[in-house]
Backbone bond lengths (Angstrom), bond angles and torsions (degrees), N, CA, C in turn:
res aa  C-N    CA-C-N  psi(-1)  N-CA   C-N-CA  omega(-1)  CA-C   N-CA-C  phi
1 M - - - 1.424 - - 1.501 110.51 -
2 S 1.325 116.97 127.38 1.447 119.54 179.26 1.526 110.45 -78.18
3 A 1.316 115.95 160.80 1.457 120.47 -179.52 1.514 111.90 -62.25
4 T 1.340 119.48 -28.30 1.423 121.27 178.94 1.531 114.21 -72.58
5 Q 1.324 118.38 -13.88 1.437 122.81 178.45 1.542 111.33 -91.07
6 R 1.301 118.72 -11.45 1.469 121.30 -177.48 1.544 109.73 -75.87
7 I 1.300 114.97 145.92 1.440 120.59 177.43 1.539 108.21 -110.31
8 T 1.315 117.02 133.11 1.427 122.47 172.00 1.550 107.57 -115.74
9 G 1.333 116.12 167.37 1.439 119.47 -176.71 1.499 116.52 -78.26
10 K 1.335 117.88 -0.70 1.463 121.08 -174.62 1.525 113.72 -64.80
11 N 1.328 119.66 -26.62 1.441 122.78 -178.05 1.527 113.05 -102.37
12 L 1.344 117.63 8.08 1.449 121.35 -177.48 1.515 110.17 -60.72
13 V 1.342 115.31 136.38 1.453 122.70 170.73 1.491 108.10 -123.71
14 V 1.360 116.29 126.46 1.465 122.23 179.92 1.534 107.12 -121.85
15 Q 1.340 115.97 129.39 1.432 120.95 179.98 1.522 109.65 -127.00
16 F 1.330 114.12 144.81 1.473 118.66 172.79 1.534 107.22 -121.14
17 Q 1.314 115.32 118.60 1.464 121.90 -177.60 1.530 109.26 -101.62
18 T 1.309 116.01 122.09 1.495 120.94 -179.83 1.528 108.79 -153.11
19 G 1.314 116.04 144.67 1.450 120.57 176.30 1.507 115.38 52.02
20 G 1.328 116.99 34.94 1.489 121.95 177.80 1.522 111.55 78.85
21 Q 1.306 119.72 2.91 1.466 123.72 179.11 1.521 109.95 -110.39
22 T 1.300 117.41 150.10 1.476 123.62 171.33 1.522 108.83 -116.22
23 Y 1.294 115.88 122.22 1.467 122.87 -179.41 1.548 108.41 -108.91
24 V 1.332 116.85 123.96 1.470 119.31 175.79 1.530 105.29 -86.07
25 I 1.339 115.89 116.88 1.471 120.46 -175.43 1.534 112.16 -111.23
26 S 1.302 115.47 12.42 1.477 119.83 173.90 1.503 108.98 -102.34
27 G 1.331 115.56 -176.62 1.481 118.45 176.92 1.473 110.01 124.38
28 D 1.301 118.10 -43.81 1.450 121.85 177.46 1.510 107.83 -123.49
29 Q 1.301 117.10 32.41 1.486 120.89 -175.72 1.511 110.77 -77.06
30 T 1.307 113.68 148.72 1.466 118.79 172.70 1.507 108.54 -104.71
31 S 1.332 118.10 -26.00 1.472 120.30 175.45 1.551 111.27 -166.99
32 L 1.322 113.54 153.98 1.471 121.39 169.95 1.512 104.21 -131.89
33 E 1.313 115.02 118.70 1.459 120.06 179.51 1.518 108.36 -111.40
34 I 1.355 115.29 121.20 1.443 121.97 -179.98 1.528 107.05 -107.20
35 T 1.340 114.91 136.42 1.451 119.86 175.66 1.497 108.37 -113.15
36 M 1.320 117.30 131.80 1.477 123.72 173.34 1.519 105.64 -127.36
37 D 1.326 114.17 112.15 1.449 120.02 -172.07 1.529 109.39 -138.21
38 T 1.292 115.93 178.01 1.444 121.83 173.01 1.498 111.12 -138.24
39 N 1.321 117.16 145.98 1.462 120.73 169.87 1.505 109.19 -77.79
40 E 1.325 115.70 163.61 1.452 119.85 -177.63 1.513 110.29 -132.71
41 A 1.315 116.11 154.59 1.444 124.21 172.45 1.506 107.62 -118.35
42 D 1.304 117.55 133.14 1.450 121.31 177.91 1.515 107.50 -81.20
43 M 1.329 116.26 116.66 1.468 123.85 -178.06 1.516 111.26 -104.49
44 T 1.281 118.41 10.13 1.450 122.88 -175.16 1.530 110.98 -64.26
45 A 1.292 116.71 130.02 1.455 122.51 175.08 1.525 109.71 -96.58
46 G 1.299 117.26 163.36 1.467 121.56 -176.72 1.504 113.45 -58.87
47 A 1.332 118.50 -33.26 1.474 120.74 -178.14 1.514 113.20 -87.72
48 D 1.319 119.13 -5.41 1.449 121.19 -179.76 1.523 111.53 -70.09
49 E 1.321 115.53 141.49 1.465 121.21 178.97 1.519 112.03 -84.68
50 Y 1.336 117.63 -27.88 1.454 122.90 -178.97 1.540 109.68 -123.93
51 V 1.285 116.39 160.37 1.479 122.23 176.60 1.514 107.70 -71.12
52 Y 1.333 116.23 136.97 1.454 122.76 176.81 1.510 107.15 -121.73
53 M 1.397 114.03 113.50 1.446 120.87 -179.72 1.528 110.11 -107.10
54 K 1.282 117.56 146.14 1.476 122.82 179.21 1.535 107.66 -123.65
55 P 1.347 116.38 129.97 1.505 117.91 177.83 1.537 108.66 -67.89
56 T 1.331 113.19 144.20 1.485 118.45 179.07 1.509 108.06 -119.91
57 T 1.309 117.14 -104.54 1.490 120.92 -176.09 1.513 112.27 -89.81
58 K 1.311 115.37 148.50 1.481 121.08 -179.82 1.543 106.25 -82.53
59 L 1.294 113.92 154.02 1.458 121.24 179.16 1.516 109.27 -141.61
60 T 1.318 116.10 127.98 1.459 120.53 178.60 1.547 109.16 -132.37
61 G 1.281 116.95 156.92 1.460 120.96 179.31 1.507 109.30 -165.77
62 A 1.308 117.06 175.52 1.437 121.14 179.41 1.531 111.41 -154.98
63 T 1.339 113.34 152.09 1.473 120.53 174.79 1.525 106.84 -131.46
64 L 1.292 116.65 123.41 1.472 122.79 179.06 1.516 108.57 -109.20
65 T 1.327 117.71 128.38 1.444 122.20 175.15 1.507 110.82 -117.48
66 C 1.309 117.39 126.69 1.466 123.54 -176.74 1.504 112.53 -130.18
67 K 1.301 118.08 154.43 1.447 122.03 168.60 1.546 108.04 -67.18
68 Y 1.273 117.15 138.32 1.461 121.32 -178.79 1.517 109.31 -80.73
69 I 1.346 116.87 131.82 1.445 120.67 -178.62 1.512 112.07 -115.78
70 G 1.317 116.11 20.04 1.468 119.75 174.36 1.514 113.11 66.60
71 T 1.333 116.66 -149.40 1.449 122.02 -175.36 1.551 111.81 -67.98
72 A 1.323 116.44 -13.44 1.480 118.79 176.67 1.534 110.34 -64.92
73 G 1.329 117.53 -25.62 1.420 121.33 179.66 1.533 113.68 -102.13
74 S 1.340 117.01 14.18 1.474 119.71 -174.13 1.530 112.37 -66.07
75 A 1.304 119.89 -30.30 1.481 121.05 177.65 1.533 110.41 -66.83
76 T 1.312 116.56 -37.14 1.462 121.14 -179.27 1.510 111.30 -81.72
77 W 1.305 117.42 -58.56 1.457 120.45 -176.13 1.545 111.63 -68.39
78 G 1.317 116.89 -25.33 1.456 119.61 175.35 1.570 112.67 -67.28
79 A 1.345 115.76 -26.15 1.468 119.58 177.34 1.509 111.47 -77.94
80 L 1.292 117.72 -10.45 1.470 122.03 -179.08 1.523 111.14 -98.59
81 S 1.280 117.57 48.70 1.492 121.65 177.16 1.494 108.45 -69.15
82 V 1.351 114.20 140.88 1.460 120.44 176.08 1.536 109.72 -54.07
83 G 1.329 115.38 129.97 1.465 121.79 -179.26 1.524 115.03 94.70
84 T 1.376 117.27 -10.42 1.454 119.54 -179.46 1.541 109.73 -70.04
85 E 1.327 116.26 132.06 1.466 122.05 -179.73 1.520 110.02 -96.45
86 G 1.315 116.42 147.17 1.445 121.50 177.73 1.523 110.82 -178.27
87 T 1.314 116.12 -154.24 1.478 121.80 178.72 1.524 107.06 -129.87
88 L 1.317 116.73 131.69 1.437 122.37 174.30 1.524 107.21 -95.91
89 I 1.325 116.02 125.72 1.466 122.19 175.99 1.524 107.17 -121.23
90 Y 1.341 115.82 134.38 1.470 118.30 177.79 1.508 111.06 -138.52
91 G 1.331 115.01 146.23 1.421 122.41 177.14 1.515 110.17 -127.66
92 P 1.346 118.89 106.20 1.447 119.61 -176.35 1.529 114.92 -60.09
93 E 1.365 115.43 -24.16 1.453 120.11 178.02 1.522 111.64 -116.79
94 G 1.311 118.68 22.15 1.418 121.96 -176.23 1.507 110.04 94.96
95 T 1.340 116.97 -170.42 1.449 121.51 -173.04 1.538 113.49 -114.82
96 A 1.318 117.23 19.90 1.472 120.28 178.38 1.542 109.21 -68.86
97 T 1.316 113.65 151.53 1.479 119.33 179.68 1.487 111.18 -54.68
98 G 1.363 115.46 132.58 1.468 121.42 178.19 1.510 114.52 92.15
99 K 1.340 118.39 -8.71 1.463 121.87 -179.45 1.519 108.28 -85.62
100 P 1.373 117.84 153.20 1.474 120.77 -178.39 1.489 113.63 -59.91
101 K 1.349 114.34 138.47 1.483 121.97 179.45 1.493 111.31 -122.66
102 G 1.333 116.26 131.71 1.440 120.88 176.18 1.512 108.07 -127.80
103 G 1.342 115.29 159.48 1.469 119.04 175.76 1.490 114.97 162.41
104 F 1.319 116.04 164.73 1.471 119.89 -178.56 1.525 109.27 -164.48
105 P 1.342 115.28 153.16 1.491 120.66 172.10 1.511 108.71 -64.68
106 C 1.310 117.57 136.84 1.465 117.83 -173.67 1.534 110.33 -157.21
107 Y 1.304 115.84 -178.97 1.455 122.17 167.72 1.513 108.58 -137.81
108 I 1.326 116.97 160.21 1.474 120.16 178.68 1.507 107.56 -79.39
109 K 1.328 115.76 112.24 1.450 121.01 -178.71 1.518 111.86 -82.53
110 S 1.298 116.17 -42.16 1.450 120.29 -179.00 1.538 109.39 -151.72
111 K 1.330 114.96 158.12 1.459 121.63 178.26 1.522 108.94 -148.23
112 P 1.352 116.82 71.38 1.443 118.71 -178.02 1.555 111.27 -71.09
113 F 1.274 115.72 168.06 1.471 123.87 -176.59 1.513 106.62 -137.19
114 S 1.338 116.11 116.15 1.465 120.65 -179.00 1.515 111.25 -108.10
115 I 1.325 115.45 126.17 1.476 120.60 -176.73 1.546 105.97 -123.74
116 P 1.353 117.27 87.70 1.448 117.79 178.74 1.536 111.83 -75.29
117 Y 1.290 115.62 157.39 1.465 122.26 -177.31 1.506 113.52 -60.40
118 N 1.337 116.98 -48.19 1.463 120.22 -171.78 1.542 112.01 -133.51
119 D 1.334 116.24 45.44 1.435 121.56 -178.88 1.535 109.19 -152.57
120 A 1.341 116.66 175.48 1.448 120.92 179.76 1.530 110.32 -64.78
121 V 1.306 115.46 144.10 1.480 122.69 174.93 1.516 107.42 -82.35
122 V 1.348 117.64 133.38 1.435 122.44 -177.44 1.527 111.30 -123.83
123 R 1.331 114.89 152.89 1.470 123.22 174.06 1.532 106.17 -116.65
124 T 1.285 115.40 144.57 1.456 121.41 177.65 1.531 107.83 -130.92
125 A 1.331 117.04 139.23 1.459 121.98 175.75 1.536 107.37 -127.68
126 T 1.329 116.34 129.07 1.484 121.16 178.33 1.501 108.04 -107.49
127 F 1.320 116.66 128.69 1.456 125.22 -179.55 1.538 110.45 -108.35
128 S 1.344 115.97 123.17 1.466 119.45 178.55 1.515 109.01 -107.59
129 P 1.361 117.78 149.16 1.432 121.82 -171.96 1.530 113.97 -75.71
130 Q 1.348 113.36 153.73 1.455 120.83 174.73 1.508 111.25 -130.45
131 G 1.295 119.34 46.74 1.490 122.58 175.18 1.506 112.86 86.55
132 G 1.311 113.85 -166.57 1.441 119.64 -174.96 1.515 110.31 105.84
133 A 1.314 116.70 163.25 1.476 120.82 -179.15 1.517 107.16 -130.12
134 Y 1.318 115.24 143.70 1.478 119.49 179.88 1.519 108.69 -55.09
135 G 1.315 116.12 133.48 1.473 121.90 -179.57 1.495 113.03 95.04
136 T 1.296 118.10 -16.96 1.500 119.20 177.66 1.512 109.49 -111.63
137 S 1.348 117.36 -84.01 1.441 118.83 -177.43 1.548 112.98 -101.88
138 V 1.324 115.74 -2.03 1.483 120.50 173.50 1.522 107.17 -114.87
139 F 1.307 114.70 126.29 1.459 120.30 179.84 1.516 111.19 -105.72
140 D 1.299 117.84 126.72 1.459 124.51 179.25 1.498 108.14 -100.09
141 P 1.335 121.16 118.91 1.467 122.72 -176.34 1.505 112.98 -65.34
142 D 1.338 118.51 -13.48 1.459 122.13 177.17 1.532 109.33 -81.63
143 V 1.321 118.37 -11.62 1.462 122.02 -174.79 1.556 111.33 -127.61
144 H 1.321 119.04 -42.15 1.455 121.98 -172.55 1.539 113.21 -96.64
145 T 1.283 113.54 152.86 1.482 119.85 177.86 1.525 109.32 -134.26
146 F 1.364 114.16 164.45 1.454 120.52 176.57 1.512 109.47 -74.76
């Protein structure tokens, strides 16, 4: 892979769409962690020698960590109240046509606030899933583009 094909987080765009509004919540981010997982059902029978698991429902989520910018970010971070429902959309390379697109319907699960003694203050928002299927309301950045 050439250096020009590598993706860094510097061009990341993260949006939260709710109530007919789109809030850009990236810009001073330190990280965006996306989880794509599946739940499992134990299908092991009594005579089986090994555990047999079967995938069931898909599970996705995200945690965004940003530098805190105080009241200058109140319009954006104020829209991320715990329990608010919406859609998280993210573009690892920005939102230009043809660039990878990820996202899913979600709600704000938590929004902790870390104030270290001698370091930058950070905000974190955790997004929990609210259904959808890959290709329709859930966008996989390995497959979908803007």
